C-alpha beads as a LAMMPS data file, in Angstrom:
LAMMPS data file: protein, C-alpha beads

54 atoms
53 bonds

1 atom types
1 bond types

-500.0 500.0 xlo xhi
-500.0 500.0 ylo yhi
-500.0 500.0 zlo zhi

Masses

1 110.0

Atoms # bond

1 1 1 -438.923 -84.188 406.184
2 1 1 -441.165 -84.438 409.205
3 1 1 -441.635 -80.695 409.340
4 1 1 -442.318 -80.594 405.597
5 1 1 -445.101 -83.158 406.020
6 1 1 -446.668 -81.209 408.857
7 1 1 -446.336 -77.878 407.052
8 1 1 -447.738 -79.448 403.883
9 1 1 -450.773 -80.676 405.789
10 1 1 -451.482 -77.173 407.064
11 1 1 -450.763 -75.491 403.729
12 1 1 -452.997 -77.853 401.751
13 1 1 -455.722 -77.565 404.364
14 1 1 -458.964 -79.480 404.600
15 1 1 -462.464 -78.883 403.358
16 1 1 -465.903 -80.438 403.283
17 1 1 -467.397 -81.158 399.868
18 1 1 -471.059 -80.819 398.873
19 1 1 -471.928 -84.310 400.146
20 1 1 -470.419 -83.628 403.582
21 1 1 -467.251 -85.651 403.033
22 1 1 -464.097 -84.333 404.667
23 1 1 -461.314 -83.821 402.131
24 1 1 -457.856 -83.642 403.702
25 1 1 -454.330 -84.994 403.156
26 1 1 -454.602 -87.317 406.175
27 1 1 -451.585 -89.446 405.188
28 1 1 -449.270 -86.527 405.972
29 1 1 -450.150 -86.635 409.692
30 1 1 -448.902 -90.155 410.568
31 1 1 -446.077 -89.835 408.033
32 1 1 -444.857 -86.643 409.711
33 1 1 -445.035 -88.124 413.206
34 1 1 -443.387 -91.360 412.046
35 1 1 -440.499 -89.462 410.484
36 1 1 -440.117 -87.398 413.647
37 1 1 -439.990 -90.533 415.785
38 1 1 -437.502 -92.141 413.408
39 1 1 -435.214 -89.121 413.547
40 1 1 -435.328 -89.087 417.359
41 1 1 -434.456 -92.792 417.534
42 1 1 -431.572 -92.387 415.073
43 1 1 -430.171 -89.424 417.000
44 1 1 -430.468 -91.338 420.276
45 1 1 -428.493 -94.262 418.844
46 1 1 -425.868 -91.889 417.446
47 1 1 -425.509 -90.297 420.872
48 1 1 -425.156 -93.702 422.548
49 1 1 -422.579 -94.790 419.991
50 1 1 -420.561 -91.572 420.389
51 1 1 -420.515 -91.997 424.175
52 1 1 -419.515 -95.660 423.916
53 1 1 -416.593 -94.848 421.650
54 1 1 -415.430 -92.219 424.087

Bonds

1 1 1 2
2 1 2 3
3 1 3 4
4 1 4 5
5 1 5 6
6 1 6 7
7 1 7 8
8 1 8 9
9 1 9 10
10 1 10 11
11 1 11 12
12 1 12 13
13 1 13 14
14 1 14 15
15 1 15 16
16 1 16 17
17 1 17 18
18 1 18 19
19 1 19 20
20 1 20 21
21 1 21 22
22 1 22 23
23 1 23 24
24 1 24 25
25 1 25 26
26 1 26 27
27 1 27 28
28 1 28 29
29 1 29 30
30 1 30 31
31 1 31 32
32 1 32 33
33 1 33 34
34 1 34 35
35 1 35 36
36 1 36 37
37 1 37 38
38 1 38 39
39 1 39 40
40 1 40 41
41 1 41 42
42 1 42 43
43 1 43 44
44 1 44 45
45 1 45 46
46 1 46 47
47 1 47 48
48 1 48 49
49 1 49 50
50 1 50 51
51 1 51 52
52 1 52 53
53 1 53 54
């Protein structure tokens, strides 16, 4: 999901309208990084649990 958010951001792209306002899907940036962090934390806990169970 994280990679999909980051790829979506790059595929959608950004532009500047006639009034000089930047148009971009900014929400995909923190969402992608948040999902990446969440997946790393979950995998770390799974690794700790697997080692504790032996």
